[in-house]
C-alpha positions in Angstrom: 58.3 -29.6 -11.8 60.1 -29.3 -15.1 59.0 -26.6 -17.5 57.9 -27.1 -21.1 60.5 -27.7 -23.7 61.0 -24.9 -26.3 59.8 -27.2 -29.1 56.6 -28.0 -27.3 55.9 -24.3 -26.8 56.5 -23.5 -30.4 54.4 -26.5 -31.6 51.4 -25.3 -29.4 51.7 -21.7 -30.7 51.7 -23.0 -34.3 48.7 -25.4 -33.5 46.6 -22.5 -32.3 47.6 -20.2 -35.2 46.8 -23.1 -37.6 43.5 -23.6 -36.0 42.6 -19.9 -36.3 43.6 -19.8 -39.9 42.8 -23.3 -41.2 40.0 -24.5 -38.8 39.7 -27.7 -37.0 42.1 -30.5 -38.0 40.2 -33.1 -36.0 37.5 -33.5 -33.4 39.6 -31.9 -30.6 40.2 -28.1 -31.0 41.6 -25.3 -28.9 38.8 -22.8 -29.6 37.0 -23.2 -33.0 34.1 -25.4 -33.9 35.1 -28.9 -34.9 34.5 -28.2 -38.6 37.3 -27.8 -41.2 35.7 -24.5 -42.4 35.6 -22.9 -39.0 38.9 -21.1 -39.4 39.6 -17.9 -41.3 40.3 -19.4 -44.7 37.3 -21.8 -44.6 35.0 -18.9 -43.4 36.0 -16.9 -46.5 35.6 -19.6 -49.1 32.0 -19.0 -50.1 32.1 -15.2 -49.8 32.0 -13.2 -53.0 33.5 -9.8 -53.5 30.2 -8.0 -53.2 29.4 -9.4 -49.8 33.0 -9.1 -48.7 32.6 -5.3 -49.5 29.3 -4.8 -47.6 29.7 -2.9 -44.4 28.3 -4.7 -41.3 28.5 -2.7 -38.1 30.8 -0.2 -39.7 33.4 -2.4 -41.4 33.4 -4.9 -44.2 34.9 -8.4 -44.2 37.3 -7.2 -46.8 38.5 -4.5 -44.4 39.2 -7.1 -41.7 41.0 -9.4 -44.1 43.2 -6.5 -45.3 43.9 -5.5 -41.7 44.7 -9.0 -40.6 47.1 -9.5 -43.6 48.8 -6.2 -42.7 49.0 -7.2 -39.0 50.4 -10.6 -39.8 53.2 -9.0 -41.8 53.9 -6.4 -39.1 54.0 -9.2 -36.4 56.3 -11.4 -38.5 58.6 -8.5 -39.0 58.6 -7.6 -35.3 59.4 -11.2 -34.3 62.2 -11.2 -36.8 63.6 -8.0 -35.2 62.3 -5.3 -37.5 60.9 -2.5 -35.3 60.1 -0.1 -38.2 56.9 1.9 -37.2 53.8 0.9 -39.1 50.9 3.1 -40.3 48.1 1.1 -38.7 45.5 3.4 -40.1 46.5 2.3 -43.6 45.6 -1.3 -42.5 42.0 -0.3 -42.7 42.1 1.6 -46.0 40.7 -1.3 -48.1 37.0 -1.8 -47.5 35.6 -2.5 -51.0 36.9 -5.0 -53.5 36.0 -6.4 -56.9 36.3 -10.1 -57.8 40.0 -9.9 -58.8 41.0 -7.7 -55.8 39.1 -10.0 -53.5 40.9 -13.1 -54.8 44.3 -11.3 -54.5 43.5 -10.1 -51.0 42.6 -13.7 -49.8 45.8 -14.9 -51.5 47.8 -12.2 -49.7 46.2 -13.3 -46.4 47.4 -16.9 -47.1 50.9 -15.6 -47.9 51.1 -13.5 -44.8 49.9 -16.4 -42.7 52.6 -18.7 -44.1 55.2 -15.9 -43.4 54.0 -15.4 -39.8 53.9 -19.1 -39.3 57.5 -19.5 -40.5 58.7 -16.7 -38.3 56.9 -18.0 -35.2 58.5 -21.4 -35.9 62.0 -20.0 -36.2 62.0 -17.1 -33.8 59.0 -17.0 -31.3 61.1 -18.1 -28.4 64.2 -16.0 -29.3 63.3 -13.6 -26.5 60.5 -12.3 -24.4 59.5 -9.6 -26.9 59.4 -12.1 -29.8 57.3 -14.5 -27.7 54.9 -11.8 -26.6 54.4 -10.7 -30.2 53.8 -14.3 -31.3 51.2 -14.8 -28.7 49.6 -11.4 -29.4 49.6 -12.0 -33.1 47.7 -15.3 -32.7 45.2 -13.7 -30.4 44.8 -10.9 -32.9 44.0 -13.4 -35.7 41.5 -15.2 -33.4 39.8 -11.9 -32.5 39.3 -11.0 -36.2 38.2 -14.5 -37.0 35.4 -14.0 -34.5 34.5 -10.6 -35.9 34.5 -11.9 -39.5 32.3 -14.8 -38.5 29.8 -12.4 -36.8 29.7 -10.3 -40.0 29.2 -13.5 -42.1 26.2 -14.5 -39.9 24.6 -11.1 -40.5 25.3 -11.3 -44.2 23.8 -14.8 -44.4 20.7 -13.6 -42.6 20.4 -10.5 -44.9 20.8 -12.8 -48.0 18.2 -15.2 -46.6 20.5 -18.2 -46.4 
């Protein structure tokens, strides 16, 4: 049985990353609900800085967003061949934001997503380590999407909406 072509592998990696970040693009999905707002960016749309800064089960949504942006950059660099050690503790240093900082953080998340996407497209199948990092980075985004959505559900309940 012939294996998958490289292009198909990269396209599927990107499709799952796009779904985690952008939500459903149609009625069929890999793992999110079939709503456009079910991805990371859509989930954050209605969230203001005050709620993003509220700790739920020990961490805030802002902390998760900062961590995911940090991790996307670290993964993109790793896939591209940069093995510089990272201070992962620093990725959790932001937990509270004002309106301007929240807007900038969400924009940074978008930029890091675009960067990770580009590196996966160009280098995810360059070798076993790059491929493993690409798969791991997508799983990491999906994990934090789930955590953020759980926190948002608690915040909605607390706000009575």
